[in-house]
Biopython code that builds the backbone (N, CA, C, O; Angstrom):
import numpy as np
from Bio.PDB.StructureBuilder import StructureBuilder

atoms = [
    (1, "UNK", "N", (80.669, 16.457, -60.900)),
    (1, "UNK", "CA", (80.424, 15.028, -60.886)),
    (1, "UNK", "C", (80.937, 14.406, -59.583)),
    (1, "UNK", "O", (80.286, 13.550, -58.985)),
    (2, "UNK", "N", (82.111, 14.856, -59.165)),
    (2, "UNK", "CA", (82.674, 14.371, -57.910)),
    (2, "UNK", "C", (81.782, 14.789, -56.759)),
    (2, "UNK", "O", (81.542, 14.023, -55.825)),
    (3, "UNK", "N", (81.295, 16.014, -56.843)),
    (3, "UNK", "CA", (80.415, 16.518, -55.791)),
    (3, "UNK", "C", (79.123, 15.705, -55.718)),
    (3, "UNK", "O", (78.639, 15.388, -54.632)),
    (4, "UNK", "N", (78.578, 15.375, -56.872)),
    (4, "UNK", "CA", (77.363, 14.548, -56.888)),
    (4, "UNK", "C", (77.661, 13.159, -56.331)),
    (4, "UNK", "O", (76.843, 12.612, -55.591)),
    (5, "UNK", "N", (78.793, 12.583, -56.661)),
    (5, "UNK", "CA", (79.183, 11.263, -56.154)),
    (5, "UNK", "C", (79.353, 11.321, -54.642)),
    (5, "UNK", "O", (78.922, 10.418, -53.926)),
    (6, "UNK", "N", (79.987, 12.395, -54.159)),
    (6, "UNK", "CA", (80.161, 12.556, -52.710)),
    (6, "UNK", "C", (78.810, 12.704, -52.020)),
    (6, "UNK", "O", (78.580, 12.170, -50.935)),
    (7, "UNK", "N", (77.927, 13.443, -52.681)),
    (7, "UNK", "CA", (76.592, 13.643, -52.112)),
    (7, "UNK", "C", (75.840, 12.315, -52.060)),
    (7, "UNK", "O", (75.185, 11.995, -51.068)),
    (8, "UNK", "N", (75.948, 11.543, -53.157)),
    (8, "UNK", "CA", (75.282, 10.221, -53.165)),
    (8, "UNK", "C", (75.883, 9.326, -52.086)),
    (8, "UNK", "O", (75.158, 8.596, -51.409)),
    (9, "UNK", "N", (77.200, 9.377, -51.923)),
    (9, "UNK", "CA", (77.857, 8.566, -50.896)),
    (9, "UNK", "C", (77.384, 8.969, -49.502)),
    (9, "UNK", "O", (77.146, 8.118, -48.645)),
    (10, "UNK", "N", (77.251, 10.271, -49.288)),
    (10, "UNK", "CA", (76.756, 10.754, -47.993)),
    (10, "UNK", "C", (75.312, 10.303, -47.781)),
    (10, "UNK", "O", (74.934, 9.911, -46.676)),
    (11, "UNK", "N", (74.507, 10.359, -48.843)),
    (11, "UNK", "CA", (73.114, 9.889, -48.758)),
    (11, "UNK", "C", (73.073, 8.397, -48.426)),
    (11, "UNK", "O", (72.255, 7.955, -47.620)),
    (12, "UNK", "N", (73.965, 7.627, -49.057)),
    (12, "UNK", "CA", (74.017, 6.188, -48.802)),
    (12, "UNK", "C", (74.419, 5.910, -47.357)),
    (12, "UNK", "O", (73.838, 5.041, -46.707)),
    (13, "UNK", "N", (75.432, 6.659, -46.840)),
    (13, "UNK", "CA", (75.840, 6.474, -45.441)),
    (13, "UNK", "C", (74.688, 6.822, -44.504)),
    (13, "UNK", "O", (74.453, 6.130, -43.514)),
    (14, "UNK", "N", (73.976, 7.895, -44.822)),
    (14, "UNK", "CA", (72.833, 8.314, -43.988)),
    (14, "UNK", "C", (71.747, 7.237, -44.021)),
    (14, "UNK", "O", (71.178, 6.894, -42.984)),
    (15, "UNK", "N", (71.461, 6.705, -45.210)),
    (15, "UNK", "CA", (70.445, 5.658, -45.339)),
    (15, "UNK", "C", (70.882, 4.415, -44.573)),
    (15, "UNK", "O", (70.056, 3.768, -43.929)),
    (16, "UNK", "N", (72.180, 4.068, -44.635)),
    (16, "UNK", "CA", (72.687, 2.913, -43.904)),
    (16, "UNK", "C", (72.564, 3.140, -42.406)),
    (16, "UNK", "O", (72.172, 2.228, -41.678)),
    (17, "UNK", "N", (72.891, 4.332, -41.935)),
    (17, "UNK", "CA", (72.767, 4.646, -40.507)),
    (17, "UNK", "C", (71.303, 4.562, -40.065)),
    (17, "UNK", "O", (70.994, 4.014, -39.007)),
    (18, "UNK", "N", (70.406, 5.117, -40.896)),
    (18, "UNK", "CA", (68.971, 5.042, -40.578)),
    (18, "UNK", "C", (68.507, 3.591, -40.502)),
    (18, "UNK", "O", (67.754, 3.214, -39.604)),
    (19, "UNK", "N", (68.969, 2.783, -41.458)),
    (19, "UNK", "CA", (68.577, 1.372, -41.473)),
    (19, "UNK", "C", (69.109, 0.669, -40.226)),
    (19, "UNK", "O", (68.397, -0.121, -39.607)),
    (20, "UNK", "N", (70.358, 0.955, -39.858)),
    (20, "UNK", "CA", (70.931, 0.338, -38.665)),
    (20, "UNK", "C", (70.174, 0.768, -37.411)),
    (20, "UNK", "O", (69.962, -0.035, -36.502)),
    (21, "UNK", "N", (69.767, 2.037, -37.365)),
    (21, "UNK", "CA", (68.996, 2.514, -36.220)),
    (21, "UNK", "C", (67.639, 1.806, -36.160)),
    (21, "UNK", "O", (67.184, 1.434, -35.078)),
    (22, "UNK", "N", (66.991, 1.618, -37.314)),
    (22, "UNK", "CA", (65.703, 0.916, -37.360)),
    (22, "UNK", "C", (65.875, -0.541, -36.936)),
    (22, "UNK", "O", (65.044, -1.077, -36.202)),
    (23, "UNK", "N", (66.953, -1.182, -37.395)),
    (23, "UNK", "CA", (67.220, -2.573, -37.018)),
    (23, "UNK", "C", (67.413, -2.665, -35.505)),
    (23, "UNK", "O", (66.853, -3.552, -34.861)),
    (24, "UNK", "N", (68.200, -1.757, -34.938)),
    (24, "UNK", "CA", (68.433, -1.771, -33.490)),
    (24, "UNK", "C", (67.128, -1.564, -32.734)),
    (24, "UNK", "O", (66.875, -2.221, -31.724)),
    (25, "UNK", "N", (66.295, -0.642, -33.233)),
    (25, "UNK", "CA", (65.012, -0.383, -32.588)),
    (25, "UNK", "C", (64.113, -1.623, -32.661)),
    (25, "UNK", "O", (63.478, -1.986, -31.671)),
    (26, "UNK", "N", (64.059, -2.265, -33.821)),
    (26, "UNK", "CA", (63.237, -3.470, -33.981)),
    (26, "UNK", "C", (63.765, -4.611, -33.115)),
    (26, "UNK", "O", (62.984, -5.353, -32.520)),
    (27, "UNK", "N", (65.075, -4.752, -33.043)),
    (27, "UNK", "CA", (65.642, -5.797, -32.185)),
    (27, "UNK", "C", (65.266, -5.567, -30.721)),
    (27, "UNK", "O", (64.960, -6.513, -29.995)),
    (28, "UNK", "N", (65.291, -4.305, -30.294)),
    (28, "UNK", "CA", (64.914, -3.983, -28.916)),
    (28, "UNK", "C", (63.428, -4.293, -28.687)),
    (28, "UNK", "O", (63.054, -4.801, -27.629)),
    (29, "UNK", "N", (62.587, -3.988, -29.676)),
    (29, "UNK", "CA", (61.159, -4.289, -29.554)),
    (29, "UNK", "C", (60.920, -5.794, -29.478)),
    (29, "UNK", "O", (60.098, -6.262, -28.691)),
    (30, "UNK", "N", (61.647, -6.545, -30.301)),
    (30, "UNK", "CA", (61.515, -8.009, -30.271)),
    (30, "UNK", "C", (61.945, -8.534, -28.901)),
    (30, "UNK", "O", (61.286, -9.404, -28.332)),
    (31, "UNK", "N", (63.042, -8.006, -28.379)),
    (31, "UNK", "CA", (63.528, -8.437, -27.057)),
    (31, "UNK", "C", (62.489, -8.151, -25.978)),
    (31, "UNK", "O", (62.227, -8.996, -25.122)),
    (32, "UNK", "N", (61.897, -6.953, -26.022)),
    (32, "UNK", "CA", (60.851, -6.611, -25.034)),
    (32, "UNK", "C", (59.640, -7.532, -25.182)),
    (32, "UNK", "O", (59.089, -8.006, -24.189)),
    (33, "UNK", "N", (59.231, -7.781, -26.428)),
    (33, "UNK", "CA", (58.073, -8.648, -26.666)),
    (33, "UNK", "C", (58.355, -10.060, -26.163)),
    (33, "UNK", "O", (57.496, -10.677, -25.532)),
    (34, "UNK", "N", (59.550, -10.574, -26.437)),
    (34, "UNK", "CA", (59.904, -11.916, -25.964)),
    (34, "UNK", "C", (59.920, -11.970, -24.446)),
    (34, "UNK", "O", (59.469, -12.943, -23.842)),
    (35, "UNK", "N", (60.442, -10.918, -23.840)),
    (35, "UNK", "CA", (60.503, -10.870, -22.382)),
    (35, "UNK", "C", (59.100, -10.867, -21.791)),
    (35, "UNK", "O", (58.818, -11.586, -20.832)),
    (36, "UNK", "N", (58.219, -10.046, -22.375)),
    (36, "UNK", "CA", (56.830, -9.995, -21.898)),
    (36, "UNK", "C", (56.141, -11.335, -22.116)),
    (36, "UNK", "O", (55.399, -11.815, -21.259)),
    (37, "UNK", "N", (56.398, -11.929, -23.274)),
    (37, "UNK", "CA", (55.774, -13.219, -23.588)),
    (37, "UNK", "C", (56.235, -14.276, -22.589)),
    (37, "UNK", "O", (55.424, -15.060, -22.096)),
    (38, "UNK", "N", (57.526, -14.302, -22.289)),
    (38, "UNK", "CA", (58.039, -15.268, -21.321)),
    (38, "UNK", "C", (57.429, -15.033, -19.947)),
    (38, "UNK", "O", (57.070, -15.981, -19.248)),
    (39, "UNK", "N", (57.314, -13.763, -19.564)),
    (39, "UNK", "CA", (56.706, -13.450, -18.260)),
    (39, "UNK", "C", (55.249, -13.892, -18.237)),
    (39, "UNK", "O", (54.777, -14.454, -17.248)),
    (40, "UNK", "N", (54.532, -13.631, -19.347)),
    (40, "UNK", "CA", (53.129, -14.055, -19.434)),
    (40, "UNK", "C", (53.017, -15.573, -19.356)),
    (40, "UNK", "O", (52.124, -16.105, -18.696)),
    (41, "UNK", "N", (53.929, -16.266, -20.035)),
    (41, "UNK", "CA", (53.896, -17.732, -20.026)),
    (41, "UNK", "C", (54.170, -18.259, -18.616)),
    (41, "UNK", "O", (53.509, -19.192, -18.160)),
    (42, "UNK", "N", (55.151, -17.659, -17.925)),
    (42, "UNK", "CA", (55.442, -18.097, -16.559)),
    (42, "UNK", "C", (54.246, -17.855, -15.653)),
    (42, "UNK", "O", (53.911, -18.698, -14.821)),
    (43, "UNK", "N", (53.603, -16.706, -15.814)),
    (43, "UNK", "CA", (52.435, -16.374, -14.993)),
    (43, "UNK", "C", (51.293, -17.349, -15.296)),
    (43, "UNK", "O", (50.629, -17.835, -14.380)),
    (44, "UNK", "N", (51.069, -17.630, -16.577)),
    (44, "UNK", "CA", (49.998, -18.565, -16.948)),
    (44, "UNK", "C", (50.282, -19.954, -16.389)),
    (44, "UNK", "O", (49.373, -20.636, -15.915)),
    (45, "UNK", "N", (51.550, -20.373, -16.445)),
    (45, "UNK", "CA", (51.912, -21.680, -15.900)),
    (45, "UNK", "C", (51.701, -21.706, -14.389)),
    (45, "UNK", "O", (51.191, -22.684, -13.842)),
    (46, "UNK", "N", (52.095, -20.629, -13.724)),
    (46, "UNK", "CA", (51.917, -20.548, -12.271)),
    (46, "UNK", "C", (50.431, -20.579, -11.913)),
    (46, "UNK", "O", (50.024, -21.268, -10.977)),
    (47, "UNK", "N", (49.620, -19.820, -12.673)),
    (47, "UNK", "CA", (48.170, -19.821, -12.436)),
    (47, "UNK", "C", (47.590, -21.222, -12.634)),
    (47, "UNK", "O", (46.757, -21.677, -11.850)),
    (48, "UNK", "N", (48.039, -21.893, -13.687)),
    (48, "UNK", "CA", (47.536, -23.240, -13.956)),
    (48, "UNK", "C", (47.919, -24.192, -12.827)),
    (48, "UNK", "O", (47.109, -25.017, -12.403)),
    (49, "UNK", "N", (49.148, -24.077, -12.345)),
    (49, "UNK", "CA", (49.578, -24.947, -11.243)),
    (49, "UNK", "C", (48.756, -24.679, -9.985)),
    (49, "UNK", "O", (48.396, -25.607, -9.260)),
    (50, "UNK", "N", (48.462, -23.403, -9.733)),
    (50, "UNK", "CA", (47.639, -23.073, -8.563)),
    (50, "UNK", "C", (46.235, -23.646, -8.708)),
    (50, "UNK", "O", (45.670, -24.165, -7.746)),
    (51, "UNK", "N", (45.666, -23.550, -9.928)),
    (51, "UNK", "CA", (44.327, -24.105, -10.160)),
    (51, "UNK", "C", (44.340, -25.619, -9.977)),
    (51, "UNK", "O", (43.416, -26.180, -9.387)),
    (52, "UNK", "N", (45.376, -26.282, -10.475)),
    (52, "UNK", "CA", (45.482, -27.733, -10.313)),
    (52, "UNK", "C", (45.560, -28.086, -8.827)),
    (52, "UNK", "O", (44.897, -29.017, -8.370)),
    (53, "UNK", "N", (46.371, -27.337, -8.078)),
    (53, "UNK", "CA", (46.497, -27.608, -6.637)),
    (53, "UNK", "C", (45.151, -27.419, -5.936)),
    (53, "UNK", "O", (44.781, -28.214, -5.072)),
    (54, "UNK", "N", (44.417, -26.363, -6.311)),
    (54, "UNK", "CA", (43.102, -26.134, -5.706)),
    (54, "UNK", "C", (42.143, -27.271, -6.043)),
    (54, "UNK", "O", (41.398, -27.743, -5.184)),
    (55, "UNK", "N", (42.169, -27.705, -7.305)),
    (55, "UNK", "CA", (41.278, -28.795, -7.711)),
    (55, "UNK", "C", (41.648, -30.097, -7.003)),
    (55, "UNK", "O", (40.769, -30.859, -6.599)),
    (56, "UNK", "N", (42.939, -30.349, -6.854)),
    (56, "UNK", "CA", (43.356, -31.552, -6.133)),
    (56, "UNK", "C", (42.882, -31.503, -4.685)),
    (56, "UNK", "O", (42.438, -32.514, -4.141)),
    (57, "UNK", "N", (42.977, -30.326, -4.060)),
    (57, "UNK", "CA", (42.509, -30.179, -2.679)),
    (57, "UNK", "C", (40.991, -30.380, -2.613)),
    (57, "UNK", "O", (40.481, -30.988, -1.671)),
    (58, "UNK", "N", (40.280, -29.869, -3.614)),
    (58, "UNK", "CA", (38.823, -30.042, -3.652)),
    (58, "UNK", "C", (38.454, -31.520, -3.779)),
    (58, "UNK", "O", (37.542, -32.004, -3.108)),
    (59, "UNK", "N", (39.170, -32.222, -4.642)),
    (59, "UNK", "CA", (38.922, -33.653, -4.824)),
    (59, "UNK", "C", (39.190, -34.391, -3.517)),
    (59, "UNK", "O", (38.431, -35.276, -3.121)),
    (60, "UNK", "N", (40.282, -34.014, -2.853)),
    (60, "UNK", "CA", (40.622, -34.649, -1.567)),
    (60, "UNK", "C", (39.504, -34.425, -0.546)),
    (60, "UNK", "O", (39.106, -35.346, 0.167)),
    (61, "UNK", "N", (39.001, -33.177, -0.489)),
    (61, "UNK", "CA", (37.896, -32.890, 0.447)),
    (61, "UNK", "C", (36.644, -33.673, 0.073)),
    (61, "UNK", "O", (35.943, -34.190, 0.943)),
    (62, "UNK", "N", (36.365, -33.759, -1.233)),
    (62, "UNK", "CA", (35.187, -34.505, -1.677)),
    (62, "UNK", "C", (35.331, -35.985, -1.315)),
    (62, "UNK", "O", (34.373, -36.618, -0.872)),
    (63, "UNK", "N", (36.523, -36.524, -1.506)),
    (63, "UNK", "CA", (36.745, -37.932, -1.148)),
    (63, "UNK", "C", (36.580, -38.140, 0.355)),
    (63, "UNK", "O", (36.033, -39.152, 0.792)),
    (64, "UNK", "N", (37.055, -37.176, 1.140)),
    (64, "UNK", "CA", (36.918, -37.265, 2.589)),
    (64, "UNK", "C", (35.443, -37.201, 2.985)),
    (64, "UNK", "O", (34.991, -37.958, 3.844)),
    (65, "UNK", "N", (34.692, -36.287, 2.348)),
    (65, "UNK", "CA", (33.255, -36.185, 2.641)),
    (65, "UNK", "C", (32.544, -37.479, 2.254)),
    (65, "UNK", "O", (31.647, -37.941, 2.960)),
    (66, "UNK", "N", (32.953, -38.059, 1.125)),
    (66, "UNK", "CA", (32.340, -39.312, 0.686)),
    (66, "UNK", "C", (32.613, -40.419, 1.704)),
    (66, "UNK", "O", (31.724, -41.208, 2.025)),
    (67, "UNK", "N", (33.835, -40.473, 2.204)),
    (67, "UNK", "CA", (34.169, -41.475, 3.220)),
    (67, "UNK", "C", (33.355, -41.230, 4.489)),
    (67, "UNK", "O", (32.872, -42.175, 5.112)),
    (68, "UNK", "N", (33.203, -39.952, 4.874)),
    (68, "UNK", "CA", (32.392, -39.619, 6.047)),
    (68, "UNK", "C", (30.944, -40.058, 5.847)),
    (68, "UNK", "O", (30.311, -40.584, 6.763)),
    (69, "UNK", "N", (30.425, -39.834, 4.633)),
    (69, "UNK", "CA", (29.038, -40.217, 4.346)),
    (69, "UNK", "C", (28.870, -41.736, 4.407)),
    (69, "UNK", "O", (27.880, -42.235, 4.942)),
    (70, "UNK", "N", (29.845, -42.470, 3.854)),
    (70, "UNK", "CA", (29.771, -43.940, 3.922)),
    (70, "UNK", "C", (29.777, -44.411, 5.374)),
    (70, "UNK", "O", (29.014, -45.302, 5.747)),
    (71, "UNK", "N", (30.635, -43.810, 6.185)),
    (71, "UNK", "CA", (30.707, -44.173, 7.612)),
    (71, "UNK", "C", (29.376, -43.860, 8.298)),
    (71, "UNK", "O", (28.866, -44.670, 9.072)),
    (72, "UNK", "N", (28.819, -42.683, 8.012)),
    (72, "UNK", "CA", (27.537, -42.304, 8.611)),
    (72, "UNK", "C", (26.446, -43.271, 8.175)),
    (72, "UNK", "O", (25.588, -43.649, 8.974)),
    (73, "UNK", "N", (26.480, -43.672, 6.895)),
    (73, "UNK", "CA", (25.480, -44.619, 6.406)),
    (73, "UNK", "C", (25.634, -45.965, 7.109)),
    (73, "UNK", "O", (24.636, -46.579, 7.487)),
    (74, "UNK", "N", (26.861, -46.430, 7.289)),
    (74, "UNK", "CA", (27.094, -47.697, 7.998)),
    (74, "UNK", "C", (26.611, -47.604, 9.438)),
    (74, "UNK", "O", (25.983, -48.527, 9.956)),
    (75, "UNK", "N", (26.916, -46.461, 10.089)),
    (75, "UNK", "CA", (26.469, -46.266, 11.469)),
    (75, "UNK", "C", (24.943, -46.290, 11.533)),
    (75, "UNK", "O", (24.364, -46.909, 12.427)),
    (76, "UNK", "N", (24.290, -45.610, 10.576)),
    (76, "UNK", "CA", (22.828, -45.568, 10.558)),
    (76, "UNK", "C", (22.258, -46.967, 10.337)),
    (76, "UNK", "O", (21.278, -47.346, 10.979)),
    (77, "UNK", "N", (22.860, -47.728, 9.442)),
    (77, "UNK", "CA", (22.382, -49.093, 9.195)),
    (77, "UNK", "C", (22.545, -49.966, 10.440)),
    (77, "UNK", "O", (21.686, -50.791, 10.748)),
    (78, "UNK", "N", (23.653, -49.774, 11.146)),
    (78, "UNK", "CA", (23.858, -50.543, 12.385)),
    (78, "UNK", "C", (22.811, -50.161, 13.424)),
    (78, "UNK", "O", (22.286, -51.030, 14.120)),
    (79, "UNK", "N", (22.501, -48.864, 13.538)),
    (79, "UNK", "CA", (21.473, -48.421, 14.498)),
    (79, "UNK", "C", (20.107, -48.978, 14.117)),
    (79, "UNK", "O", (19.339, -49.411, 14.976)),
    (80, "UNK", "N", (19.811, -48.961, 12.807)),
    (80, "UNK", "CA", (18.528, -49.506, 12.345)),
    (80, "UNK", "C", (18.443, -50.997, 12.689)),
    (80, "UNK", "O", (17.415, -51.473, 13.171)),
    (81, "UNK", "N", (19.527, -51.721, 12.437)),
    (81, "UNK", "CA", (19.522, -53.164, 12.758)),
    (81, "UNK", "C", (19.331, -53.375, 14.261)),
    (81, "UNK", "O", (18.597, -54.271, 14.677)),
    (82, "UNK", "N", (19.993, -52.549, 15.069)),
    (82, "UNK", "CA", (19.851, -52.668, 16.525)),
    (82, "UNK", "C", (18.411, -52.375, 16.943)),
    (82, "UNK", "O", (17.832, -53.094, 17.757)),
    (83, "UNK", "N", (17.834, -51.299, 16.370)),
    (83, "UNK", "CA", (16.449, -50.949, 16.714)),
    (83, "UNK", "C", (15.477, -52.025, 16.242)),
    (83, "UNK", "O", (14.510, -52.339, 16.935)),
    (84, "UNK", "N", (15.734, -52.586, 15.067)),
    (84, "UNK", "CA", (14.852, -53.666, 14.582)),
    (84, "UNK", "C", (14.914, -54.864, 15.521)),
    (84, "UNK", "O", (13.899, -55.510, 15.783)),
    (85, "UNK", "N", (16.109, -55.156, 16.026)),
    (85, "UNK", "CA", (16.253, -56.271, 16.974)),
    (85, "UNK", "C", (15.514, -55.956, 18.269)),
    (85, "UNK", "O", (14.872, -56.829, 18.852)),
    (86, "UNK", "N", (15.609, -54.697, 18.720)),
    (86, "UNK", "CA", (14.889, -54.309, 19.937)),
    (86, "UNK", "C", (13.387, -54.407, 19.729)),
    (86, "UNK", "O", (12.666, -54.881, 20.607)),
    (87, "UNK", "N", (12.912, -53.960, 18.569)),
    (87, "UNK", "CA", (11.478, -54.052, 18.264)),
    (87, "UNK", "C", (11.054, -55.516, 18.240)),
    (87, "UNK", "O", (9.992, -55.860, 18.758)),
    (88, "UNK", "N", (11.870, -56.375, 17.648)),
    (88, "UNK", "CA", (11.555, -57.809, 17.592)),
    (88, "UNK", "C", (11.458, -58.390, 18.994)),
    (88, "UNK", "O", (10.541, -59.156, 19.292)),
    (89, "UNK", "N", (12.416, -58.021, 19.868)),
    (89, "UNK", "CA", (12.362, -58.511, 21.254)),
    (89, "UNK", "C", (11.119, -57.975, 21.969)),
    (89, "UNK", "O", (10.461, -58.695, 22.719)),
    (90, "UNK", "N", (10.812, -56.701, 21.723)),
    (90, "UNK", "CA", (9.621, -56.117, 22.363)),
    (90, "UNK", "C", (8.358, -56.816, 21.877)),
    (90, "UNK", "O", (7.438, -57.050, 22.661)),
    (91, "UNK", "N", (8.306, -57.151, 20.589)),
    (91, "UNK", "CA", (7.136, -57.853, 20.040)),
    (91, "UNK", "C", (7.012, -59.251, 20.652)),
    (91, "UNK", "O", (5.917, -59.706, 20.984)),
    (92, "UNK", "N", (8.158, -59.917, 20.793)),
    (92, "UNK", "CA", (8.133, -61.248, 21.412)),
    (92, "UNK", "C", (7.641, -61.135, 22.849)),
    (92, "UNK", "O", (6.822, -61.931, 23.307)),
    (93, "UNK", "N", (8.154, -60.138, 23.543)),
    (93, "UNK", "CA", (7.756, -59.924, 24.931)),
    (93, "UNK", "C", (6.255, -59.612, 25.011)),
    (93, "UNK", "O", (5.557, -60.128, 25.884)),
    (94, "UNK", "N", (5.770, -58.774, 24.106)),
    (94, "UNK", "CA", (4.341, -58.419, 24.090)),
    (94, "UNK", "C", (3.495, -59.636, 23.780)),
    (94, "UNK", "O", (2.436, -59.833, 24.375)),
    (95, "UNK", "N", (3.962, -60.457, 22.845)),
    (95, "UNK", "CA", (3.226, -61.675, 22.504)),
    (95, "UNK", "C", (3.152, -62.612, 23.729)),
    (95, "UNK", "O", (2.107, -63.207, 23.995)),
    (96, "UNK", "N", (4.247, -62.733, 24.457)),
    (96, "UNK", "CA", (4.272, -63.593, 25.641)),
    (96, "UNK", "C", (3.315, -63.031, 26.725)),
    (96, "UNK", "O", (2.588, -63.771, 27.387)),
    (97, "UNK", "N", (3.353, -61.725, 26.868)),
    (97, "UNK", "CA", (2.461, -61.120, 27.878)),
    (97, "UNK", "C", (1.006, -61.331, 27.485)),
    (97, "UNK", "O", (0.163, -61.605, 28.339)),
    (98, "UNK", "N", (0.715, -61.207, 26.215)),
    (98, "UNK", "CA", (-0.651, -61.417, 25.738)),
    (98, "UNK", "C", (-1.084, -62.853, 25.982)),
    (98, "UNK", "O", (-2.206, -63.102, 26.424)),
    (99, "UNK", "N", (-0.196, -63.795, 25.695)),
    (99, "UNK", "CA", (-0.521, -65.195, 25.906)),
    (99, "UNK", "C", (-0.783, -65.491, 27.398)),
    (99, "UNK", "O", (-1.666, -66.274, 27.749)),
    (100, "UNK", "N", (0.019, -64.832, 28.263)),
    (100, "UNK", "CA", (-0.152, -65.068, 29.697)),
    (100, "UNK", "C", (-1.485, -64.488, 30.177)),
    (100, "UNK", "O", (-2.104, -65.031, 31.092)),
    (101, "UNK", "N", (-1.920, -63.405, 29.574)),
    (101, "UNK", "CA", (-3.175, -62.793, 29.973)),
    (101, "UNK", "C", (-4.371, -63.623, 29.509)),
    (101, "UNK", "O", (-5.453, -63.550, 30.091)),
    (102, "UNK", "N", (-4.170, -64.381, 28.493)),
    (102, "UNK", "CA", (-5.297, -65.154, 27.955)),
    (102, "UNK", "C", (-5.465, -66.364, 28.736)),
    (102, "UNK", "O", (-6.360, -67.161, 28.454)),
]
sb = StructureBuilder()
sb.init_structure("model")
sb.init_model(0)
sb.init_chain("A")
sb.init_seg("    ")
for serial, (resi, resn, name, xyz) in enumerate(atoms, 1):
    if name == "N":
        sb.init_residue(resn, " ", resi, " ")
    sb.init_atom(name, np.array(xyz, "f"), 0.0, 1.0, " ", f" {name:<3s}", serial, name[0])
structure = sb.get_structure()
């Protein structure tokens, strides 16, 4: 009976040691998973920040192009107005020349 009790006690100690080893192994796995998850989160955050910076730069370039286009349009309108004035003067001059010929 004592021998059986000792055997059961040894079995219990072995089971406790096995359980402790499994707990330690699971804790190590959780630590690795958390570490990987944190690294993944940092990488995802860094990627997102880079994408935001790229998009902000794109918006800045688009705004600059828009300003350039507005300036070009204003310049073109000024040239058109100048040419229209020149055409008007030429027409007046032609009308005067025609009148003088008549």
